[in-house]
C-alpha positions, -999 to 999 in steps of 0.1 A, spaced: -821 89 25 -836 53 33 -853 53 62 -844 32 92 -869 4 86 -864 1 51 -826 -2 57 -834 -30 82 -860 -47 57 -836 -47 32 -806 -62 54 -833 -90 65 -836 -98 30 -805 -101 14 -765 -95 29 -739 -84 2 -712 -86 25 -710 -106 58 -680 -99 79 -677 -117 108 -658 -120 140 -628 -106 122 -593 -109 139 -562 -98 119 -524 -97 130 -493 -87 108 -463 -108 119 -479 -114 156 -489 -77 159 -527 -78 167 -544 -51 141 -581 -60 140 -600 -80 167 -634 -95 157 -644 -71 136 -678 -76 128 -707 -56 100 -726 -64 72 -735 -46 38 -769 -48 21 -773 -43 -16 -786 -8 -21 -771 2 16 -743 25 18 -726 16 54 -701 40 70 -668 28 88 -653 60 108 -627 63 136 -594 81 136 -565 68 118 -549 39 127 -585 27 140 -584 -2 112 -606 13 88 -585 7 57 -572 -25 68 -608 -39 70 -612 -28 36 -579 -42 23 -588 -73 41 -622 -76 19 -599 -69 -14 -570 -94 1 -548 -70 -6 -532 -75 26 -493 -71 32 -467 -97 34 -471 -119 74 -503 -107 76 -527 -139 91 -565 -139 95 -593 -155 107 -633 -155 106 -653 -148 78 -659 -124 50 -687 -139 29 -694 -119 -3 -721 -133 -26 -715 -166 -11 -676 -164 -13 -659 -170 14 -630 -140 9 -606 -154 33 -606 -193 19 -604 -180 -19 -575 -183 -37 -554 -156 -54 -569 -165 -90 -603 -164 -74 -596 -129 -61 -582 -117 -89 -616 -128 -109 -634 -108 -80 -613 -78 -80 -631 -54 -102 -657 -71 -114 -676 -78 -78 -659 -56 -60 -645 -19 -70 -626 1 -49 -619 41 -51 -585 49 -36 -581 85 -15 -553 96 -34 -566 96 -71 -533 110 -87 -515 79 -70 -537 53 -80 -540 64 -117 -513 57 -141 -495 90 -154 -482 74 -187 -515 56 -197 -547 78 -209 -579 78 -189 -596 58 -217 -571 28 -215 -572 29 -177 -612 26 -176 -606 3 -204 -579 -19 -182 -603 -34 -158 -629 -44 -189 -601 -62 -213 -584 -80 -181 -620 -96 -174 -623 -102 -211 -658 -89 -208 -659 -70 -235 -638 -72 -272 -614 -40 -274 -636 -22 -296 -666 -24 -275 -647 -18 -243 -634 16 -259 -674 26 -260 -680 13 -230 -655 37 -209 -668 67 -229 -699 58 -219 -688 50 -181 -666 82 -178 -698 99 -192 -717 89 -164 -695 100 -138 -696 137 -158 -670 136 -179 -684 138 -214 -661 124 -243 -668 156 -262 -652 178 -236 -631 153 -217 -620 130 -244 -609 98 -235 -568 104 -247 -564 131 -220 -537 120 -194 -543 124 -155 -522 156 -148 -544 171 -178 -571 169 -154 -582 187 -114 -586 164 -86 -622 161 -83 -621 152 -123 -593 127 -114 -614 111 -88 -645 107 -112 -618 89 -133 -607 67 -103 -648 59 -97 -654 53 -137 -628 26 -130 -640 11 -98 -674 6 -117 -667 -1 -155 -677 -37 -147 -714 -27 -124 -699 -45 -96 -716 -59 -67 -700 -40 -38 -680 -5 -43 -654 3 -12 -648 40 -15 -617 48 12 -621 86 20 -626 95 -16 -631 128 -10 -607 143 19 -587 163 -3 -608 179 -22 -627 214 -21 -663 214 -6 -680 219 -39 -661 191 -59 -668 168 -23 -706 175 -26 -706 167 -62 -683 133 -59 -706 125 -28 -737 130 -48 -726 112 -82 -715 77 -55 -752 82 -37 -764 81 -72 -744 50 -83 -756 31 -51 -791 39 -61 -795 33 -94 -773 -2 -96 -785 -11 -65 -748 -18 -55 -738 -19 -20 -712 9 -7 -685 6 21 -676 43 28 -646 45 50 -641 83 63 -629 104 94 -656 131 79 -685 127 106 -707 158 86 -705 131 57 -711 102 73 -745 116 89 -755 128 58 -749 98 33 -748 66 53 -777 42 62 -756 27 88 -725 35 109 -700 17 122 -673 37 148 -641 15 152 -613 22 179 -575 5 178 -590 -24 156 -624 -32 172 -658 -21 169 -670 4 196 -701 10 181 -730 1 151 -761 13 145 -782 26 122 -773 61 113 -805 77 126 -806 57 161 -767 65 163 -765 102 162 -799 100 184 -782 80 212 -745 73 209 -736 48 238 -697 47 236 -678 77 251 -653 72 223 -683 79 194 -693 108 217 -657 125 213 -656 119 178 -689 137 172 -681 165 197 -644 170 180 -661 177 146 -683 206 163 -654 222 182 -652 258 186 -619 271 198 -618 304 224 -595 330 204 -579 360 220 -595 395 214 -577 415 188 -555 438 192 -560 478 179 -557 474 142 -524 482 130 -515 475 93 -481 446 89 -495 430 56 -506 448 29 -517 435 -7 -526 460 -35 -538 456 -67 -517 419 -70 -521 407 -106 -497 372 -117 -502 358 -152 -482 327 -160 -475 318 -198 -492 292 -219 -476 266 -239 -475 279 -276 -501 258 -292 -492 270 -332 -460 283 -347 -469 314 -354 -490 329 -327 -478 343 -298 -478 325 -264 -513 327 -246 -516 337 -206 -533 328 -178 -543 350 -151 -543 336 -116 -548 362 -96 -566 396 -108 -564 425 -89 -562 413 -51 -561 438 -22 -564 432 13 -544 441 45 -535 416 75 -535 437 106 -507 432 136 -521 403 157 -555 394 132 -562 360 123 -570 360 84 -593 330 70 -589 327 29 -612 303 14 -619 290 -19 -619 264 -44 -589 244 -60 -576 266 -87 -590 295 -76 -557 314 -72 -554 305 -35 -519 287 -36 -503 313 -60 -513 342 -38 -493 323 -12 -465 321 -31 -464 359 -44 -468 363 -1 -438 347 7 -418 365 -22 -414 332 -43 -428 348 -76 -431 378 -90 -459 396 -99 -467 414 -130 -490 443 -111 -496 454 -80 -469 453 -49 -471 431 -16 -458 453 17 -447 439 50 -442 463 77 -441 489 48 -412 471 27 -414 454 -4 -414 418 -5 -400 416 -41 -373 445 -47 -366 444 -85 -363 406 -98 -353 394 -65 -373 388 -33 -362 405 -1 -346 383 23 -351 409 50 -388 407 48 -389 365 40 -372 360 74 -403 378 91 -426 355 74 -430 315 75 -453 290 61 -472 257 75 -480 229 47 -509 208 44 -488 174 45 -463 179 76 -445 146 65 -440 156 30 -426 190 43 -391 175 64 -364 157 53 -369 121 69 -333 115 70 -326 146 93 -331 145 132 -358 170 150 -335 196 159 -321 201 125 -354 200 112 -368 227 133 -337 252 132 -338 251 94 -354 291 96 -320 301 111 -301 301 77 -324 332 72 -309 351 101 -276 373 98 -264 361 132 -283 327 138 -282 311 177 -252 288 185 -243 263 212 -265 268 243 -285 296 228 -295 271 200 -307 245 227 -329 267 242 -344 277 210 -352 245 204 -362 237 237 -388 266 239 -402 263 203 -412 222 212 -420 229 247 -448 261 229 -467 231 208 -470 209 233 -439 183 226 -408 177 250 -371 191 245 -361 156 243 -384 150 211 -355 170 195 -335 140 190 -359 116 172 -372 115 134 -403 124 121 -411 88 113 -413 79 152 -447 109 153 -479 105 149 -496 131 118 -506 156 148 -474 156 165 -453 161 130 -477 189 124 -470 204 160 -433 200 147 -439 220 114 -453 252 136 -425 244 161 -402 255 130 -425 283 121 -425 300 153 -387 291 159 -372 326 149 -406 342 158 -416 357 123 -441 389 121 -463 365 98 -470 328 95 -494 314 66 -511 280 73 -517 259 40 -545 238 44 -526 228 74 -552 204 90 -571 193 59 -553 162 66 -559 155 102 -588 134 124 -611 150 136 -595 150 175 -565 158 163 -576 187 145 -591 201 173 -563 193 193 -538 217 166 -567 243 165 -568 247 202 -529 247 201 -530 280 176 -557 297 200 -530 291 228 -499 302 206 -522 337 200 -521 341 232 -483 338 242 -471 351 210 -496 374 192 -495 354 165 -505 371 126 -517 343 104 -533 337 73 -554 305 71 -559 292 39 -589 264 40 -615 252 19 -632 236 54 -654 262 63 -662 250 94 -623 252 108 -617 292 92 -648 299 112 -633 285 141 -596 299 138 -604 336 118 -617 371 130 -623 383 94 -624 361 61 -617 365 23 -638 345 2 -616 339 -33 -630 327 -70 -613 328 -101 -583 349 -92 -603 376 -75 -615 384 -43 -656 380 -40 -665 388 -6 -650 398 31 -652 408 63 -659 396 97 -660 358 98 -691 349 116 -711 377 96 -699 364 62 -700 326 71 -737 334 84 -754 356 64 -732 353 27 -739 382 -1 -722 369 -30 -736 340 -50 -704 318 -53 -697 323 -12 -734 310 -9 -726 281 -32 -697 273 -8 -712 274 25 -740 252 9 -719 224 -4 -706 221 29 -718 189 48 -729 201 83 -736 176 111 -772 175 125 -780 191 159 -773 162 182 -788 182 212 -818 183 193 -820 148 185 
């Protein structure tokens, strides 16, 4: 990393981007207030803060991709051009050529019906930088540079044929196709597993170092910020509350909000002691194969083994973690446990009874399990009120509560997750992300299941909201003796809320044991790689 003095000297020599007193409102509602920051060539400037702090709106102001009704004052200067006074024609020339942008969700940033080669070529052809034949060669060169060589990843591939990390590499290739002076990366690794995240971050750092471009990194992951940024700006409710070089800020935080963010990033919860071991869920030698499409007329269908000979037990009252990269089989195993998919070999028992009988799920077992998904908004029908949403599991019961008993069950579930009984009459769009996840947990709790599966339940949340949800889980463990399987790629979260952990690779459990023992002293090379790839905040006490 560049030293503090080098960073200051470089900033004094040349400023690539300068934002001075940027104030922004949308239809009269204030969004940003007097935001100021600058980026020098070759500098990585991180902007961090919780959702709603104005990070992404600052980036959109630089690109002039603001919504209708937006009014901005102040100055945004990029290489001598005042962005706020530029015409749309001038901005069309700047976007892609002088400024590239990497968005958070690659699948929505890519066109699903165009090949990756065509999408990387698009920026080159729009700016008429090269003729079509040379543009295709340039696209192949850029894709190879971001780790997608044409011999392994032909330009004719479509986004759905790539993994999440590979799609993010395509988005980065599109952003750097014309070697822009400034690269804006808006939460580029939030949805990625730790090893893929490490690869993408190394790629971004390498591009900045090799091309001398400046980078504005927007993230709420403070461990990522501490490891790669030269300078950090902390935003809250549209204002800059603190800004300094990374070493200075980590060693001497001034604002209480900054201190709260870093404290929440290392938050550890106080789980109650485990009860005496009594088996609840038993997974015995489970194997799940998928049939592949036929590639030749006279050949058999191939198969893909997603889960291979997996065995483990969850005791009643135990909190078990499951970690692994995308594609390792975690989601397939989750669906099998819930009785949503039939396995080819092995058996899954809940309380001694199979979750799948014959070719049908065992509904008596299904009602004893619930699941909390990663995206709380996407798991709800936005047209229904909370009272209807959280009582959806009642359809599993032979005699669901009605009338006063139903209202009391709703009120108890909402109070258990820190919400008010009056919230039952609201819609999910009236709540924040953390509150929506509380509603999802209330829905899982309302029929008092024996087992809850948390599938990446906190990966999309801000650090302070995540800390609150993890504390909530610990409180619920005390009140309800929760038993859960916590599935995540975030090693630090798994360390905090589980008693025991399973590590999954390519459909197999490669290591398991007490959480602290496995994560502190991993034995399998894959576990060691996972833990080494996870970004870690420096010891602020030592700083």
